[in-house]
C-alpha positions as CSV (number, residue, x, y, z in Angstrom):
1,M,107.7,-78.3,48.7
2,K,107.9,-81.6,47.6
3,K,105.8,-84.1,49.9
4,H,106.8,-87.3,50.9
5,N,104.1,-89.7,51.0
6,A,105.6,-93.1,51.4
7,I,105.2,-92.9,55.3
8,K,101.6,-91.7,55.9
9,S,100.3,-94.6,53.7
10,V,100.6,-97.1,56.9
11,L,97.3,-97.0,59.3
12,P,97.5,-94.3,62.2
13,A,96.5,-97.2,64.7
14,I,99.8,-99.0,63.4
15,L,101.9,-96.0,64.3
16,L,100.7,-95.6,67.4
17,S,100.6,-98.8,69.1
18,T,104.2,-99.2,68.3
19,L,105.2,-95.6,69.9
20,T,106.7,-96.8,73.1
21,A,107.6,-95.0,76.2
22,C,111.2,-94.9,77.6
23,G,109.9,-93.2,81.1
24,G,109.2,-89.9,82.3
25,S,106.1,-88.0,82.5
26,D,104.5,-85.0,81.8
27,S,106.2,-83.2,84.6
28,D,109.8,-84.8,84.3
29,P,112.2,-81.9,84.9
30,A,114.5,-83.2,82.4
31,T,112.1,-82.2,79.4
32,E,113.3,-79.1,77.6
33,V,110.3,-77.1,76.1
34,P,112.2,-74.9,73.2
35,P,111.4,-71.5,73.3
36,T,109.0,-69.7,71.0
37,E,109.0,-67.0,68.7
38,P,106.8,-63.9,69.7
39,P,103.7,-63.2,67.2
40,V,104.3,-60.8,64.4
41,A,101.9,-58.2,66.4
42,S,104.6,-58.3,69.4
43,K,107.7,-57.6,67.1
44,P,109.0,-54.0,66.9
45,H,108.9,-54.3,63.0
46,E,106.8,-56.6,60.8
47,S,109.8,-56.9,58.3
48,L,111.7,-58.5,61.4
49,D,111.4,-62.8,60.8
50,L,113.8,-63.1,63.4
51,V,113.8,-60.6,66.4
52,Q,117.0,-59.7,68.4
53,P,117.2,-61.8,71.5
54,R,119.1,-59.5,74.0
55,K,120.5,-56.4,74.4
56,A,124.2,-55.6,72.9
57,V,127.2,-55.3,75.3
58,F,130.5,-53.3,74.6
59,D,132.9,-56.4,76.4
60,G,136.3,-57.5,75.7
61,D,139.3,-56.6,73.5
62,I,139.6,-54.6,70.6
63,T,143.0,-55.4,68.6
64,V,144.8,-52.5,67.0
65,Y,147.7,-52.1,64.5
66,L,149.7,-48.8,63.6
67,G,151.0,-48.1,61.0
68,R,151.0,-49.4,57.2
69,W,151.2,-52.2,55.6
70,Y,153.1,-53.4,52.6
71,P,153.0,-57.0,50.9
72,C,156.4,-58.5,50.9
73,M,157.1,-58.1,47.6
74,E,159.7,-56.2,45.2
75,R,158.4,-52.9,44.2
76,E,158.7,-51.5,40.7
77,Y,158.5,-47.6,42.2
78,K,161.2,-46.7,44.6
79,G,160.3,-43.1,45.0
80,D,158.7,-43.4,48.1
81,G,161.5,-45.4,50.2
82,V,159.2,-48.2,50.9
83,D,161.2,-50.2,52.6
84,V,159.2,-53.9,51.9
85,S,161.9,-56.1,53.9
86,Q,160.7,-55.1,57.1
87,Y,157.4,-56.6,55.8
88,C,159.3,-59.9,55.1
89,T,159.2,-63.0,57.7
90,G,163.1,-64.5,57.4
91,D,165.9,-63.6,56.1
92,E,165.5,-64.0,52.6
93,A,164.8,-60.9,49.7
94,P,161.2,-60.3,48.6
95,T,159.4,-61.7,46.7
96,P,159.9,-61.3,43.2
97,M,157.4,-59.1,41.6
98,G,154.8,-61.0,39.6
99,K,155.0,-64.0,42.0
100,Y,153.1,-62.8,44.9
101,N,150.8,-65.6,45.3
102,D,153.6,-67.9,44.7
103,N,153.0,-70.4,47.9
104,E,156.9,-71.0,48.2
105,F,157.3,-66.5,48.6
106,N,154.1,-65.6,50.6
107,R,155.6,-64.5,53.6
108,N,154.0,-61.5,54.9
109,K,154.5,-59.6,58.3
110,I,151.6,-58.0,59.5
111,T,153.7,-54.8,61.1
112,P,157.2,-54.2,60.7
113,D,157.5,-55.3,64.5
114,D,154.4,-56.6,65.8
115,S,155.5,-56.6,69.8
116,K,155.9,-52.5,68.7
117,F,152.9,-52.2,66.7
118,I,150.0,-54.3,67.7
119,F,148.7,-53.9,70.9
120,K,145.0,-54.5,72.5
121,V,142.9,-52.3,74.3
122,N,140.0,-53.4,76.0
123,A,136.7,-51.9,76.8
124,D,136.5,-51.8,80.2
125,D,139.6,-49.9,80.4
126,I,138.0,-47.6,77.9
127,K,134.5,-46.8,79.8
128,A,136.8,-46.0,82.1
129,Y,138.6,-43.4,80.9
130,A,135.5,-42.0,79.1
131,A,134.3,-41.8,82.5
132,Q,137.2,-38.9,83.4
133,P,135.7,-35.2,83.8
134,D,138.6,-34.3,80.8
135,S,138.2,-37.1,78.6
136,P,137.4,-36.2,75.0
137,I,135.3,-39.6,74.2
138,P,132.7,-40.4,73.7
139,L,133.0,-37.7,70.9
140,R,129.0,-38.5,69.8
141,P,127.2,-38.8,72.9
142,D,124.7,-37.5,70.8
143,V,124.8,-40.5,68.8
144,Y,125.7,-43.7,70.7
145,A,123.8,-45.3,73.8
146,D,125.5,-45.3,76.9
147,G,128.6,-47.7,77.1
148,H,129.3,-47.8,73.3
149,F,131.6,-46.2,71.5
150,S,132.8,-45.1,68.0
151,V,135.8,-46.3,66.2
152,M,137.5,-42.6,66.2
153,D,137.2,-43.0,70.3
154,I,139.3,-45.9,69.9
155,V,141.8,-44.3,68.3
156,L,141.7,-41.7,70.9
157,Y,142.1,-44.0,74.0
158,A,145.2,-45.7,71.7
159,S,146.4,-42.3,71.6
160,H,145.9,-42.0,75.3
161,V,147.6,-44.9,76.7
162,R,150.7,-44.8,73.8
163,D,153.6,-42.4,74.3
164,D,154.7,-42.9,70.5
165,L,151.2,-41.7,69.3
166,D,149.3,-38.4,69.7
167,V,145.7,-37.9,68.2
168,K,143.4,-34.9,68.5
169,A,140.1,-34.9,67.3
170,I,138.7,-31.9,65.6
171,W,135.2,-31.0,64.4
172,N,134.4,-29.7,60.9
173,E,131.0,-28.4,60.5
174,E,131.1,-28.3,56.5
175,L,131.9,-31.9,56.8
176,G,130.1,-33.1,59.6
177,T,132.6,-34.8,61.3
178,H,135.9,-34.7,63.3
179,L,139.1,-34.5,61.7
180,L,141.8,-36.1,62.9
181,S,145.5,-34.1,63.5
182,T,148.2,-37.1,64.0
183,A,151.7,-36.9,65.7
184,W,153.8,-40.2,65.1
185,D,157.0,-41.1,66.8
186,T,158.7,-41.4,63.4
187,D,162.5,-41.8,64.7
188,G,161.2,-45.3,66.4
189,D,162.3,-44.2,69.8
190,G,159.1,-44.7,72.0
191,T,158.5,-41.3,73.0
192,L,157.6,-38.2,71.1
193,S,159.9,-35.1,70.7
194,E,159.0,-31.7,70.3
195,T,159.7,-31.8,66.7
196,E,157.3,-34.8,66.2
197,L,154.5,-32.5,68.1
198,S,155.1,-30.1,66.0
199,N,155.2,-31.6,62.5
200,R,151.5,-33.4,62.7
201,S,149.6,-35.1,59.8
202,T,146.1,-35.1,58.6
203,D,146.2,-38.1,56.8
204,W,146.3,-40.5,59.3
205,Y,143.1,-42.3,59.5
206,P,141.4,-45.6,60.8
207,S,140.6,-48.6,58.8
208,Y,139.2,-51.7,60.2
209,I,136.7,-54.8,59.9
210,W,134.5,-56.2,62.4
211,H,135.1,-59.9,64.2
212,D,135.5,-62.2,61.9
213,G,136.2,-65.3,63.7
214,E,138.1,-68.3,62.3
215,F,136.7,-67.7,59.0
216,D,140.3,-67.7,57.0
217,R,139.1,-67.3,53.4
218,L,137.8,-63.8,53.4
219,Q,139.4,-62.3,50.5
220,G,141.2,-58.6,51.4
221,T,144.6,-57.6,52.6
222,P,145.6,-57.0,56.1
223,N,145.3,-53.2,55.5
224,L,141.9,-54.0,56.8
225,E,139.2,-52.0,55.1
226,T,140.1,-48.5,53.9
227,V,136.3,-46.9,55.1
228,Y,134.7,-43.8,53.1
229,V,132.7,-43.7,56.7
230,R,133.3,-41.4,59.2
231,A,134.8,-42.8,61.7
232,D,133.0,-41.1,64.8
233,L,129.8,-42.8,63.3
234,G,131.7,-46.2,62.8
235,L,130.7,-48.8,65.6
236,A,133.4,-49.8,68.0
237,K,132.7,-53.7,68.9
238,S,134.2,-55.9,70.7
239,K,137.3,-58.3,69.0
240,M,137.4,-55.9,65.8
241,R,140.5,-54.9,64.1
242,I,141.8,-51.4,63.8
243,R,144.4,-50.5,62.0
244,M,145.6,-46.8,62.5
245,Q,147.9,-45.4,59.6
246,P,149.0,-42.8,57.2
247,Y,147.3,-42.4,54.0
248,N,148.3,-40.3,50.6
249,R,146.5,-37.3,50.5
250,A,144.5,-38.2,47.6
251,V,142.7,-40.9,50.2
252,T,141.9,-38.0,52.6
253,E,140.6,-35.6,49.7
254,R,138.6,-38.1,48.5
255,R,137.0,-38.9,51.5
256,N,136.7,-35.5,52.6
257,M,135.0,-34.8,49.2
258,Q,132.1,-37.3,49.7
259,F,131.7,-36.2,53.3
260,K,131.2,-32.6,52.2
261,L,129.1,-34.1,49.7
262,Q,126.4,-35.9,52.1
263,A,126.5,-33.1,54.6
264,D,125.6,-30.8,52.2
265,R,122.5,-33.1,50.8
266,R,121.3,-32.8,54.6
267,R,121.2,-29.2,54.6
268,A,119.8,-28.6,51.4
269,N,117.1,-30.8,52.6
270,G,116.4,-29.2,55.8
271,D,118.1,-31.3,58.2
272,K,116.2,-34.4,57.0
273,V,117.5,-37.9,55.7
274,I,116.5,-38.1,52.0
275,V,118.5,-40.6,50.2
276,P,118.6,-40.2,46.2
277,L,118.4,-43.8,45.1
278,V,117.7,-46.8,46.7
279,W,118.2,-49.8,44.3
280,A,118.2,-53.6,44.5
281,I,118.9,-56.0,41.3
282,D,118.7,-59.4,41.0
283,A,121.6,-61.5,40.1
284,Q,120.9,-61.0,36.2
285,G,120.8,-57.0,36.9
286,N,117.5,-56.7,36.8
287,D,115.7,-53.9,39.1
288,I,113.8,-55.3,42.0
289,V,113.5,-52.3,43.8
290,K,114.4,-49.0,42.1
291,V,113.4,-45.5,44.1
292,Q,114.6,-42.5,44.1
293,N,114.6,-39.1,46.9
294,L,113.1,-41.8,49.9
295,E,112.8,-39.7,52.9
296,V,113.8,-42.1,55.6
297,T,112.6,-41.9,59.9
298,A,114.0,-43.5,62.8
299,H,112.5,-46.8,63.9
300,D,114.6,-47.5,66.7
301,L,115.1,-51.3,66.8
302,R,119.0,-50.8,68.1
303,T,118.4,-48.6,71.2
304,D,120.9,-50.5,72.6
305,I,123.6,-49.2,71.0
306,F,122.2,-46.0,69.6
307,Q,120.1,-43.0,71.2
308,P,116.8,-42.8,69.9
309,G,116.4,-41.0,66.6
310,V,119.8,-42.1,65.1
311,I,119.1,-43.1,61.7
312,T,121.0,-46.3,60.0
313,S,120.7,-47.8,56.5
314,M,118.1,-50.4,57.8
315,D,115.8,-47.4,58.7
316,V,116.2,-46.8,54.8
317,W,114.8,-50.6,53.9
318,L,111.9,-50.2,56.5
319,S,111.4,-46.9,55.2
320,L,110.4,-48.5,51.8
321,Q,108.2,-50.8,53.4
322,D,106.8,-48.1,55.5
323,Q,105.6,-46.7,52.7
324,G,104.6,-49.5,50.7
325,L,107.6,-49.4,48.0
326,A,109.2,-52.7,48.7
327,D,108.6,-56.0,51.2
328,V,111.9,-56.2,52.7
329,R,112.5,-59.3,55.5
330,F,115.5,-58.7,58.0
331,T,116.6,-61.7,60.6
332,Y,119.3,-61.8,63.0
333,W,123.2,-63.1,63.2
334,G,124.5,-63.7,66.4
335,T,127.2,-65.8,66.7
336,M,127.8,-67.8,63.4
337,S,129.1,-71.0,62.6
338,T,132.8,-69.4,61.9
339,S,132.8,-68.3,65.7
340,S,132.4,-64.7,64.5
341,E,130.5,-62.6,66.5
342,V,128.2,-60.5,64.3
343,N,125.0,-59.6,66.3
344,N,123.3,-57.8,63.7
345,Y,120.4,-57.8,61.5
346,A,121.1,-58.9,57.7
347,L,118.6,-58.3,54.7
348,T,117.5,-61.1,53.8
349,S,114.5,-61.0,51.4
350,V,113.4,-58.1,48.9
351,N,110.3,-58.6,47.4
352,G,110.4,-62.3,47.8
353,L,113.6,-62.6,46.2
354,R,115.3,-64.8,49.5
355,A,119.0,-65.5,50.5
356,Q,119.6,-69.1,50.7
357,G,123.0,-70.4,52.1
358,M,126.4,-68.7,50.1
359,V,123.5,-66.9,48.0
360,G,122.1,-63.8,48.8
361,W,122.0,-59.8,49.5
362,A,125.2,-58.0,49.3
363,A,124.4,-54.6,50.5
364,A,126.5,-51.3,49.9
365,T,126.2,-47.7,50.7
366,G,127.8,-44.8,48.9
367,E,128.4,-42.3,46.2
368,M,127.9,-43.8,42.7
369,F,131.0,-42.3,41.1
370,A,133.0,-44.0,43.8
371,T,131.6,-47.7,43.7
372,Q,134.6,-49.0,41.4
373,D,137.1,-47.1,43.9
374,F,138.5,-50.2,45.2
375,F,139.8,-53.4,42.9
376,L,141.7,-56.6,43.7
377,D,142.8,-58.8,40.6
378,D,142.6,-62.3,41.8
379,L,145.1,-62.3,44.9
380,E,147.9,-61.4,42.6
381,W,149.7,-58.3,43.6
382,P,149.8,-55.4,40.6
383,V,153.0,-53.4,39.8
384,P,152.8,-49.6,38.3
385,S,153.9,-50.9,34.5
386,D,150.2,-53.3,34.7
387,L,148.1,-50.2,35.3
388,I,149.9,-48.4,32.6
389,A,149.5,-51.1,30.0
390,A,146.1,-52.1,31.4
391,D,144.9,-48.2,30.1
392,K,146.8,-48.5,27.1
393,G,144.9,-51.6,25.8
394,E,147.3,-54.5,26.8
395,G,148.1,-56.8,29.5
396,D,145.0,-57.6,32.4
397,P,141.7,-55.9,31.0
398,K,140.5,-55.8,35.0
399,L,142.9,-53.6,35.9
400,K,142.0,-50.9,33.2
401,G,140.8,-46.9,34.2
402,K,141.6,-47.3,38.0
403,C,142.0,-44.2,39.9
404,Q,141.2,-41.9,37.2
405,W,140.6,-39.1,39.0
406,M,144.3,-38.8,39.9
407,H,145.6,-38.0,36.5
408,G,142.0,-36.4,35.1
409,G,142.4,-38.3,31.7
410,Q,146.4,-37.9,31.3
411,G,147.0,-41.7,32.2
412,H,148.8,-42.5,34.9
413,T,152.5,-41.9,35.7
414,I,154.7,-44.7,37.7
415,E,154.0,-42.5,41.2
416,S,150.3,-42.2,40.6
417,A,150.0,-45.9,39.4
418,Q,151.7,-47.2,42.6
419,I,149.4,-44.9,45.2
420,C,146.8,-46.3,43.6
421,I,147.7,-49.5,44.3
422,D,149.0,-48.8,47.7
423,E,146.0,-47.3,48.9
424,W,143.1,-48.8,46.7
425,Y,144.3,-52.4,45.7
426,N,141.9,-54.6,48.1
427,K,138.6,-56.1,47.2
428,F,136.6,-54.5,50.2
429,G,136.6,-50.6,51.2
430,G,135.0,-47.6,50.5
431,F,131.7,-48.2,49.0
432,M,131.7,-51.6,49.7
433,D,132.5,-52.8,53.5
434,H,131.3,-55.5,56.1
435,D,129.1,-52.6,57.9
436,M,126.0,-53.9,58.7
437,P,122.6,-52.5,58.3
438,D,121.4,-52.0,61.4
439,Q,124.9,-50.8,62.7
440,E,126.1,-48.5,60.0
441,V,124.7,-44.9,61.0
442,M,123.3,-42.3,58.2
443,H,122.7,-38.9,59.6
444,Y,124.2,-37.7,56.5
445,P,122.2,-39.4,53.3
446,K,124.5,-41.6,51.0
447,G,123.8,-41.3,47.4
448,V,123.0,-44.6,46.9
449,I,121.6,-47.6,49.0
450,F,122.0,-50.7,47.1
451,A,121.6,-54.1,47.2
452,G,122.9,-57.1,45.1
453,Y,121.6,-60.7,44.6
454,Q,124.7,-62.6,44.6
455,T,125.4,-66.0,43.6
456,W,128.8,-66.3,42.9
457,M,130.0,-67.3,46.2
458,P,129.5,-70.9,46.0
459,A,131.7,-70.9,43.3
460,Q,134.6,-69.0,44.9
461,F,134.8,-71.6,47.5
462,D,134.0,-74.0,46.0
463,I,131.8,-76.2,48.0
464,T,130.3,-79.6,47.9
465,E,127.4,-79.3,49.8
466,R,124.6,-77.3,47.9
467,H,121.4,-77.2,49.2
468,F,119.5,-74.8,47.0
469,V,115.5,-74.2,46.3
470,D,114.4,-73.6,42.8
471,E,111.5,-70.9,42.1
472,S,108.8,-73.6,42.6
473,G,110.1,-74.1,46.7
474,N,111.4,-77.2,46.2
475,Y,114.9,-79.1,46.8
476,E,117.6,-80.7,44.2
477,N,118.1,-83.5,46.0
478,Q,116.0,-84.6,48.5
479,V,112.2,-85.1,49.2
480,I,110.7,-82.7,52.2
481,A,108.1,-83.7,54.2
482,D,104.5,-81.9,54.5
483,I,103.7,-81.9,58.3
484,N,100.7,-80.0,58.1
485,D,99.6,-83.1,56.9
486,A,100.8,-85.5,59.8
487,I,98.2,-88.0,60.6
488,A,99.2,-88.7,64.2
489,P,100.5,-85.0,65.9
490,L,101.5,-85.5,69.3
491,T,100.7,-83.1,71.7
492,D,102.1,-81.5,74.8
493,E,101.1,-84.4,76.7
494,H,103.7,-86.4,75.3
495,F,106.5,-87.1,77.7
496,G,109.1,-86.3,74.9
497,W,107.8,-82.6,74.1
498,G,110.2,-80.5,72.5
499,I,112.9,-82.9,72.2
500,A,114.0,-83.1,68.3
501,D,115.5,-86.6,68.5
502,C,113.2,-89.2,68.8
503,R,115.9,-92.0,69.2
504,N,116.5,-90.6,72.9
505,C,113.6,-92.8,74.1
506,H,112.5,-94.6,70.4
507,D,115.5,-96.3,69.0
508,D,114.6,-98.2,66.3
509,V,111.2,-98.0,65.8
510,H,109.5,-98.4,62.8
511,K,112.8,-99.2,61.0
512,G,112.0,-102.4,60.1
513,S,108.2,-101.7,59.5
514,L,108.3,-98.4,57.6
515,G,111.9,-97.9,56.5
516,V,112.3,-94.9,58.8
517,E,116.0,-94.3,59.0
518,Q,116.2,-90.6,60.0
519,P,114.9,-89.1,63.3
520,Y,113.2,-86.3,61.6
521,E,111.5,-88.7,59.3
522,C,109.1,-88.9,62.2
523,A,107.7,-85.9,61.6
524,T,105.8,-86.8,58.7
525,C,103.1,-88.6,60.4
526,H,103.6,-87.0,64.2
527,G,104.6,-83.3,63.8
528,S,106.9,-81.0,65.0
529,N,106.8,-82.3,68.6
530,G,106.8,-78.7,69.7
531,A,109.0,-77.3,67.5
532,M,108.8,-73.8,66.4
533,K,107.6,-72.7,63.5
534,G,110.3,-71.6,60.9
535,H,112.0,-67.4,60.1
536,G,112.0,-67.4,56.7
537,E,114.9,-69.4,55.7
538,V,115.5,-72.2,53.8
539,S,119.1,-73.2,53.6
540,R,122.5,-73.3,55.3
541,C,120.8,-73.3,58.9
542,F,124.2,-74.3,60.7
543,W,125.5,-70.9,59.9
544,C,123.3,-69.5,62.9
545,H,122.6,-72.5,64.7
546,T,126.0,-73.2,66.3
547,E,128.0,-71.7,69.4
548,D,125.5,-69.4,71.4
549,N,122.4,-70.7,69.4
550,Q,123.4,-74.4,69.5
551,M,120.9,-76.7,69.0
552,A,120.4,-79.3,71.6
553,H,118.7,-83.0,71.3
554,H,119.4,-82.8,67.6
555,G,121.8,-85.9,67.0
556,S,125.0,-85.0,65.2
557,A,124.0,-82.1,64.1
558,S,124.1,-80.7,67.7
559,G,127.9,-81.3,67.7
560,F,131.4,-80.8,66.3
561,M,134.5,-82.6,64.8
562,K,137.9,-82.1,64.5
563,F,139.3,-81.1,61.0
564,G,141.8,-84.1,61.2
565,D,138.9,-86.6,61.9
566,V,136.8,-85.3,58.6
567,V,136.5,-87.4,55.1
568,C,135.9,-85.6,52.5
569,D,133.4,-86.8,49.4
570,G,131.1,-85.3,47.1
571,T,131.7,-83.2,43.8
572,S,133.0,-79.5,44.2
573,L,131.1,-76.7,42.2
574,T,133.3,-76.4,40.0
575,G,134.1,-80.5,39.1
576,L,136.7,-81.2,41.7
577,N,136.0,-84.8,42.9
578,L,137.0,-85.0,46.8
579,A,136.5,-88.6,47.3
580,G,139.6,-90.4,48.4
581,M,141.2,-87.6,49.7
582,E,143.4,-87.9,53.1
583,E,141.6,-87.2,56.1
584,G,141.3,-83.4,57.1
585,S,139.7,-80.3,55.5
586,C,137.8,-80.2,52.9
587,A,139.0,-76.4,52.2
588,N,142.0,-77.6,52.4
589,A,141.7,-80.8,50.0
590,V,140.4,-78.3,47.5
591,N,143.3,-75.8,47.9
592,T,145.2,-78.6,47.0
593,L,143.2,-80.0,43.9
594,D,142.7,-76.7,42.1
595,A,146.3,-75.5,43.2
596,E,147.1,-78.9,40.8
597,R,144.6,-78.4,38.6
598,L,145.0,-74.8,38.1
599,A,149.2,-74.2,38.4
600,G,150.7,-71.9,36.0
601,P,153.6,-73.1,33.4
602,N,156.2,-72.3,36.0
603,G,154.7,-73.9,38.8
604,E,153.5,-70.8,40.3
605,W,150.3,-70.7,42.4
606,G,146.9,-71.3,40.1
607,G,144.3,-72.2,43.3
608,I,140.8,-70.8,43.8
609,K,140.0,-67.0,44.4
610,Q,139.4,-67.3,47.7
611,P,142.1,-69.6,49.4
612,I,143.0,-70.0,53.0
613,H,145.4,-67.2,54.5
614,D,146.3,-65.8,57.9
615,Q,145.5,-62.1,58.7
616,A,148.9,-61.4,57.6
617,D,148.2,-62.7,53.7
618,N,150.1,-65.9,54.3
619,L,148.6,-68.7,52.3
620,K,148.1,-71.5,54.8
621,Y,146.0,-74.5,55.9
622,Y,143.4,-75.2,58.6
623,G,145.0,-77.4,61.2
624,E,143.8,-80.8,61.9
625,N,142.8,-80.1,65.6
626,E,140.5,-77.0,64.4
627,R,136.8,-77.8,64.4
628,T,134.0,-77.9,62.4
629,G,130.1,-78.1,62.5
630,I,128.9,-81.5,61.5
631,N,126.4,-80.0,59.1
632,N,128.9,-77.7,57.0
633,D,129.3,-76.5,53.5
634,W,131.7,-79.8,53.1
635,H,129.7,-82.5,55.0
636,N,126.2,-83.3,56.1
637,S,124.9,-85.3,59.4
638,E,123.5,-88.4,58.5
639,D,121.1,-88.2,61.3
640,F,119.7,-84.5,61.0
641,P,121.1,-83.2,57.8
642,D,121.0,-79.4,56.9
643,P,118.5,-78.2,55.4
644,Y,116.1,-81.1,55.1
645,S,115.6,-82.1,58.6
646,C,115.4,-77.9,59.6
647,V,112.9,-77.2,57.2
648,T,110.7,-80.6,58.1
649,C,110.0,-79.7,61.2
650,H,110.3,-76.1,61.0
651,P,108.4,-75.3,58.3
652,N,107.9,-71.5,57.0
653,D,104.4,-71.6,57.2
């Protein structure tokens, strides 16, 4: 990193003589000593930059939705009898085709009747049900530690407490999972008749997503994420959302085909987990790691949620490291700045290529032939004729070749194209979902474990604060001091040992003589003052250091502010000037400016690719009373700017 030598030119004697006390002593009970990172030898694995601080507990509520969701938009194909008007708020007609993302028309409900088809289940009630002698859950006690459950377990509990839903789980040895048989209250009277109980379906399955906090710019649909994951091996977590819904038979067949392939793969290898391909590429598509037929062993890093010996996709990367085939690094994510409760390990470095801020590793797992199953066309909902035209080389090329397995190369009919849109139109799902590597069970080896280094997210969100490190380890906009060269380092005899904000006691010291304006500049001469070493991160520290991992005594960086008090400034990555905007959320400001800049000829919505929206997919804005951290993607603390103050006092030695 670039060195800052200006302050070091002053004599140490002057520095020491002007450092004054403000009371307190070595035994002052108010002095806070920061925790220390355990030595490498005590870490469960050498690849862990930051170790999980506490065991996971399954508690709180899970939100369950019942039934399908459709956008409030006219349907070109009407043969399936879907009435989209029941998914529209108000009494106006559904949005005309081709204008779904016009802000004026975007008005969805998340279910036809939220009072009937949205409910919460509580972890304590689920545990009590599991303790009953005749309870079918947990389905996989061989996988989950006591007190933890699968998504399929939650579905069975939902069936237990509902009168309009009956779900049974039936083990299938060939596929290596439980299949579901579902009876549903089709006439809507709140109970199941004998006819409904006998008219069961094997095409209902859960879609889901884990807790995403207050982050309303995640691109997806209210259908949540359609998974190619065995739901009896998908981890249930606090505050997640699950949708139990009927799928078209084409989805069931495609999912089960992959289950069989993976189960056959395990059987062919004598019940060993051997992954055909582990592959990581950089942002230009160059291979960073490409290993075939990797035998994977369990590392038991998450025995708080799994039984010993359970293999996860994280074990795949750790096995690479064990066998000397790659150098990988993981860090632990707790509750993020968006209030999303992640509590998982994330892949942060492969062979020295490290994640930084919004730039980093995106992992995906599955079968190679299914990598392109899901698709999203810049948030504008397509209609069947769009897919048919694209396959003929007309219209939007991004829609060409979708769901080819449905017609064997003969071209879509209007019906098959509608099924393709209804079931696979989503950015996330199948090969790419939001599973974290230490919770994704790999009992049956998938065809490829993949990680790609992504650099597109800053532009997608069009942020103004971009603090990236170049190949030489230098920051573009600011000089970083090397505190290893401190000429008057403090020791633990200093009464303020471990307190980050020197101004608590030393207000205005050195301002006149040395030009010291920000507390972290003191570290240039006086060292870290007891701050722990860094754990490999180089940017966007605020993302994790918030909520349950808040930083004490870090000036304004320790606090929050309301969106209504934010004054936006700077230029976004795509060139939007936010200076002079009204006070309020900067994401709101970008939404407004970008919509004006990119609006279509008829005034239709033309905004950024990651607009703010609610869980029913209605465009919205952040409210003025919602809160944000002082350090974030849009503005930075003046006294403890991220990441400059962070990497100065917490160097990654």
